[in-house]
C-alpha positions, 0 to 999 in steps of 0.5 A: 086539604087538611092532610092526616099527620102522625101527630094526630090526637083526640077523637075521630068519630066513626060516623054511621051512615043514615038511611031513610025508611026505604033504605036509601041514603039520607043526606039531610040527616047526614048533614045534621049528624056531621054538625052533631059530631063537631058540636060535641068536640070531634077532632076528626071524622072517619066514614065508610068504616065497618059500622058505617055499613060501607059494604052495603053501599054501591060505589056511587053511593060511597062517593056521594056520601063522602062528598056530602060529609066533606062539603058539610065539614068544609075543612074544619076537621080531618076526614078519613075514608075507609078504602079497604077492598079485597082488590087493589083496583077498587082501593085505588079508584076510591082513594083517588076519588075521595082524595080528589074531593078533599079527604085527609087520608084513607084507612086500610085493613088487611084482606081477610085472605092474607095469612102469615107474617110475610104475606101480611107485610107483602100485602101492605107493600102492595098497599103502599104501591097502590095508594102512591106517595101522596096519600096518608093512610091509617093501618087498621088492626081489627082481627075480629072483623078481618080474621087477620092477626097482626103481631106487634113485630108485624105492625112494626115491620109495616110501619118501617116500610110504609112512610105514608102510614101515619096512624094505627087504628088499634083494635086488637083485644086484648091489646093493652100490652101490644099498645104499650109495646108499640109505644115503647118501640117508638120511644126507643127509636126503633120505629118512627112515632105514629099516631095511635087511636084506639077503637076497641068496643066504642071506647070500652078500654079508653082510660087504660089505653090512654094510660098505655100511650094512645093518642085518642080514640077512633070509634063510635058511640051514640054519646061521643062527648064521653070520649071527648071529655075523657081524652080532655081530662086525661090530657090535663092529667086529671086521671080520676076525672077521666075515669069518673066520666067514663064510668058514668057512660059505661053501662050504656056503652057496654049495651051498645057493644052487643054483637049483632045489634050494637049498630041498631042500638047506636042508631036508635039512640041517635034518633032519640037524640034528634041526630038522624031521622031513622034508625034503619040499617040497610039489609041485612040488618037487625031490628030492636025488640020492645025489650031492647028499647025499654032497656035503652030508655032505662040506661039513658035515665040512669046516665042522666042521673050519673052525669048530675052526680059528677058535675 
């Protein structure tokens, strides 16, 4: 098993969950999607995330989807599985199941009902007890979806009391100052160094986040090669090249991050790219209008032109 480690770097793609037109799991498209992500240079994959429509799957479907992804990956890259749950029994059950299949670790966000610094840290003490000593896990800091605001000091407290937390998925916004503060704390020896992968808006702040100390990205975008190439350029010290690549994709990335229809935009583009067979979101979910589709076509043509200019 390729277990997740605190040294992880690069791009962990948040995978969509492909469905057929009738809303059932599309495992053929799932295989094709995994190959697409790996061919574009993904360092790892994360499944059953928020934009993976995890809350719309049954427990059996979740396990089947993870099993399919792991079988296709065949150990080539780490696979992280979202295991957040309002209750600890389902969290334990899913974690034990996917780790037994060969997952590299799980990702946990605070329950929406948790409030206050002491409640938050106590919650993650229970997470540690629930997951056990042998499970590496990712702390997901995404206040927009959870409603839980974790200050820098709280994140540091969680890391100090959680030896198996090896990664922070940083999605607080604005969050550049927080990211830098966490990095400075580890550099001073106040806390052990863990991997920090960013997830804000499909990489909308990726160049700046890398400059503040992020190790890469854990998010989704219909053009994952953007994040891969930005991280590669930044790692070699070619900062201007990283920004040039990022700038070329920015209009389309921005469009994909619209509240409400963002995942529908991503799936539509992935259909256009031949990755998945259907852009269906499991209900409840929005559908794109003809005007939306025209916008995407226009932005895609402009992207192709910009890429030629920066080659």
